[in-house]
N, C-alpha and C positions, 0 to 999 in steps of 0.2 A: 641366670644359674649359678646353683649352689656348690660347694664342693660338697666331697658325698662321706658319709662316715665308713669307716673300719671296720671290716665283719671282725675285730681283734683290739683290744685297744692302742694306743701308742702306733697303730700301720695308719697307711694310707690308702685312699681308693676305695674298692669296694662297689656293691651293686644298690642300685636303690635302694631294696628293701630287707629283711631279714626276718627269721623267724628262730623262736626259739624251743626246745621240746628236752623232756625227760622222764624220769623213770621212780618209781615207789613199793618198795615190800611193805604188807601190813601185818608180819610177822604169823605167829600162833596163834590163831583161835579156840579156842576150849569151849567148844561146845555140839552138837550134835551135827555134825555136814554132811550126814550120808548114812541110810538104812535102807538092807535090801533084802529078800529072801531067800537063802541057798540051801536043796539036799535039807528041807524040812526044819532050819533054820534060818532066824532071823541076824542078818549082822550088820554094823553099824561102825563109821569114822568117829570121832570124836572132836579131833581135832584137825583143822587147814590153816591156811595161810591164800592172802591176797597179792599180785604186783599187780601196780598202775602203773601206765605209760601213757605220758602227752602231751602231747606239741601246744605251740600257741600259735593265731593268726600274724601270716608275713606283716609285716608293718615296716612303715616307711622310714627308710635313711633322714630325707628332706626335712625343714624345718617346714613350720607354713609358711604357704606362701600362696600369689593367687593367678593364677592362669589368664589372658589376655590371648585371644583369638581374632586375628588382625581377618577379614577377607574385605574380598572384593568381588562384582560382577563379573568383570572381564578378565582376562589374566595372560591374555597373548601380549601384551607389551608388556609383564611384568619382570620386576628386576628382583632376580634373585638375591638376597641377601645370605640368607643360611639354608641350608634344607626342609624346612621347617618355615620360612617367614617372605615374604613380597610386599612392593612397595606399589602404592598406587600410582595411575597413569597420570601424568602432568599436562594442563593445556599448554600449545605451543603460543608463543610468544609473539606478539607483532611482526612482519616480516617489515620487511628491512631495504636499502641501497634496490631503488628503486629506477630502472631504466626502460626508458622509451627507444626504442630505435638504434639503443647500446649506449643512450646517452643519460645523462642527466638535466631533467626541463630545458630538453631543445626546444631554439625556434624555428630551427628553417628546415623540418620534416618533407620530404618530398612525395612518400608512399603515404598514398591515402588510405591503408589500410594497415596503420604500422604496427610495431612487435612488443610485446609489455615483456618485463621479468622480475623477479624479486627475489630474493633471500629468505627462504625459508627455516625460522629457528623454534626449538623448541629444545624445553630442557632435560628431557630425559633420552639417553644412550641413546643411536643408532633408530631413533625412530624417523619415521617419514612421511611424506606429504602424496599422497594421488589427487588433491582435490583443490579448486580454486573458485572464488569470486572477483571480479571486478566491475566497480563501476566507473563510468567515463559520465562527466557532466558538464556545466555550461560556468559554475559558479563552483567556489573554495569551497563552500560551505556545502553543499549539491544537495540546492534545494532550485535550483535552478533546472534547465532545460533535459530530461536526463537523455543522455546521447547510445549510451550502452547498459545493459545490466545483463553480465552474462549468466546470471545464477550458479548455483554450484554445479560445476563444473569438472569432468576428469583430465589431468595429464599425466605425462609419462611422470612415474615415483622421482621423488626427489630427497636426498637423504637431507638430513639436518645440517645447517651449516652450507649449504649447497645452492647454489642458483637455480632458480625454476629453467624448466624449458620456455622461448621466446611462444607467447600466446597473442594470434594476430587478432585485431580489433574486428570487430564484425555487428558494429551496429550502424548507427542512423550515416548518413555521405558527412563526413567533416569537406568543412567548408576552411580559405585562408582568410585572413584578420581577424581569429577569433583565439582565445590562447583558452585549452579544452582541460580538466579537471580528472585526476583519477585516484584511485587506491585499490587496493588488493588487500584480502586475506586466505588461508590456507585453512585444511585441512590434515591430522595426524591419523597414524593407520586405524587409531582405536575411535575416529570420527568426532574428536573433540574438535572444537574450531575457533581458531587467532584471533583476537581483537585486529580491525582494520587497522593496516599501516599509515602512516603519515601520508599526506595529499602529495601528489604531484602533480608537476605539470607538462603543457605541450604545446607550439602551434604549427601548424602547416606552414611552407615553404614561400613567402611574397612574391609576385613576381617585383624586380627593382623597378623605381619609375623612371621616366625619363631622366634625365642628366641633366644639368644645370648650369649656370654663371660659365656660358664657353668663353674663353678668350683666346684671344688670338695675339702672340707675341705680350703678351697682359694682360690685352686691353680689350675693351666689348666692342667689337663693329669697328677696328681700325681705321681709317682714312688712306693712312699712309704706309705702306708695310716697306720698309726697303732689303729684308731678307727674302730673297727667293726661295727659300729651305725656312717657310716661319714654323715655331711651334706652336700645337694645340692643347689647352686643359678644359678639364670641364669638372662640374662634383658628381661624386658617387650619391645618388639615394634609395634607401630601404628599407621598407617599414621593418625589415628583421635585425631588431640590434645588435651589431657585433658584426652585419655580416660585409663581407670581401667582393671586390671584383680584381682580378685578372686577366679581362679580356676583353678587349675594344672591337669597335667597325667606325671609320670614319669616309663620310664621302665629300667631296668637294666638285662643285660644277659652276659651271659659266651662269645656270639659268637658276631662280629662286625654286623653281617645282623640281630642279633636280631633271627637267629632261631635256638640254643640253651636253654639251661639251661634259663626258667625262674627264675630269681632271684628277682624279684618285680616287679609287672604292680601294681600302687598304683590307677589306675582308678584316675576318677575327683575328687577330692578335693579339697574342700572350705581352702582359704590359708587369709590371712591379707589382704589386698586390695593395688596393685603397680598403680604408674600412668607409664605411656606408657614413656619411654627412661629409668627408672630403672630396679636396679635389684633384683627379689622377697626377703625374708626372707629369713634363713636357714630354710631346709626342711631336716629332718632328715628323714635316710633309716632306713625303716620299713619291710624289705622281709626275706628271706631266711637268716638262720644266717653267717656271711661273716668269714671266719678263717684266721690269720695272718701265711700265705703259700704264700706267693707270687704269687696268681691270680693276671690275667690281666681279669678285668670286664668294661664294658659299657652299657652306659645309655644315654636316650635320654630325650628331653622335650616339651613339648606342654601349652600353655597356653588358656586361653576364655580369651575375654572382657567383657565388661559391657553390652553389648549387647547377648554376650551369644553365640555372636561370635568365632570359633572355630581356632586356629593356627595350621601351617604346624606343624609336629616335625621338633625340630633343628636337627642341626649338629651331630653326633656321638662324643660324648667327652668319656674318659678310667680312669679310675686308677687303679692300682696294689696293691694290697696289702702288707705291710711290711710281709716281709717272710725271711726264714734260708736260708744261702747262699749253697752252694753245694760244697762238694767237686767230683773228678773224675776222671778216668786214671790212677791210684796208678803205681809207676813204681820205679821199681830194679834197679840199675843198666842201667838205659835205655830202661829198658824189663819188661816183665807183670809177673809176677811168675816166676823168674829166675829158675834154676835145677841146676847151678853151679856158685860160684862168681869167679870173676877175683881178689878179692882183701876181709881181711878183715873185710875193714871200708869203706862197698857199701855206694851206695846217694839213695836218695828215693827226691819222686816229686808226683805233683800231678796237677790235671787243678782246678782252684778255679773258682767259676763262683755266680752269687747273681741277685735275678731275678729283685731286686731294684737300682742294678746298685753299688751299693755300691765296695770299696775296703775291702778287708781283712787288719785284726789289729792284727792276730795273730794264732798262726797253734800247734799242737800238734802232735806228732807222736809215738805209743807205738809200742812194740816186745816183745811177749809173745812163751812161747813153749807151749800153749794150743789155738787150734780156739777159744774158750771160754774166752780168756784171765782170766781166774783164776788159768793158770799156772805158773811158773816161768817167772816173769818181765823180759827181758833181757835189755829192755833201754823205761824208760818213760821220753821225754822231757819237760814234762809238759807245761803249756803254754806258746807260747813264739811270742815276736814281729815280725812280719813281713807284708809287703805292696805287694800285688798282685792285677791287677786290675782284675775286673771283665772279666771270660772267657780266661786269661791270665794262662800258667802252670808257676807252685814255682820255685825258686831258688830250686837245688838240696842242700836235706838236708844231709851232712855226720853222719852214723852212728857214737854214741859215746857211745854206751850201752857194756854189757861186752863180751868179749873176744868170738868171734867165734872160733870153737875149730875145723874146718872139718874135721867134723864127720860123715858128710853124715845127721842132724838133719832138720827138716824142722818146720821154725819157723813161725808166722805168725804176718803177719805187719797190722795197720792201723793209718790214718790219716784224721785228720779233720778241721774246718777252724773257725774264729770268724770273723764277718765281722764290721763296724766300729760303727753301732748300738751294740754289743756283742752279738748278734747273734747269734748261734754256729749250725754248718752244723751236720749232720750223719758221722756217721766215715766214710770211705771209708775204701774197708778192700784187700787184699794181702797178699803171700805167697813168702819164699824164700826159697831155699833149701843149707845148708851148707855146704857147696864141694868143694872147690877150687879147679881148674883147675891149677896145675904144668906145662903141657907142652899140647897144645892143637894145634890141627893144623883146621882150619876152612876149609881150601880150599887149594889145590895147582895143577893147570895145567901145565900139563907135554903135550906137543904134543897133543895136544884135548885130554888127560884124564887128570879128574880128581879127585882125589884122596880125599875123607873127613874123 
């Protein structure tokens, strides 16, 4: 725009145009200007005058200028700058802040028809979008399997700078163990199309795999547990990186196939959260009372992830309670309860076994005249050191007590062992008859005749 001139010198304002006007008198002209005949006479005027009045064409007060006309095809989203000028609609910019199920690039979605949303961005104040397009693919460059191409689809009107409504996936069935990639674009109210957004991704939640590295009292399948409320732990495994577990179930049974006596079934129980790839905190046994009796028990565990997906059972682990050793198969002079002796210093032995696999550390032998060992003590070795491998027979221990009299008396014998933990076995009992065989023929064969 330009300043307008004034109607008079030195003034301001004025209109955008002006005109000039004026008049002029020619004076008296000496010439015959009129002639007429009246009453038989000719009459005339010898001089006359002219008056001239004029007006100039209206002229512009503005200096020379160029007129620029701005025009557009559609003006529904135009922005008025003045009463006579408008700006052209701008293309929306790429959507931002892409969310899947309300999260950025989640890896543990449980909904197989997840919801997508993004921010609609547009340079034009007050612009809106009512259309979108989403693509979902198995490859980040979108050259893989097309899982979903929504095409241009309508949605609830969204103002610039706001998040779109949730848009539900409606493509090919999604699978676990696959990462999917997606992108979105919007159209504005003038049908101008935005560029694609940046690429986002998501993956369905995968069920945790079976727990591993089962430990009882900090050891794998320990053979000698002295704690009657042992602690268990296992490693939580999940393909979803960063997933956590806060629940477990443990079963303890007397049989490996879990068809025996149920010693403990914890049910689903909360625990301190553990991240995949790490071991749980110690979980204390809380079932039927365990005894230090050398019994073998079997246990297994399963865990739940943060989406409440349940793992399979772990492999079966076991533990053996610490227990007493065992003495068995007592022999005197190599015989069970002999009725005669070949010497007054017989040898005594027994088999030593230990459920925990321990070697023996000591033994004791008693010989008495009464079965309840309240009679005459013929021999008591007291606790003596010896080493026997579990499952093996002891060496022969030679009788060194009161002299046997070869009078047919029956004596009662018993033996017991201690293991390396100083646990002592029950007594193993036997008898011997003090009858010395001065002359005995076990068998003679004479031409097919055997004499005993």
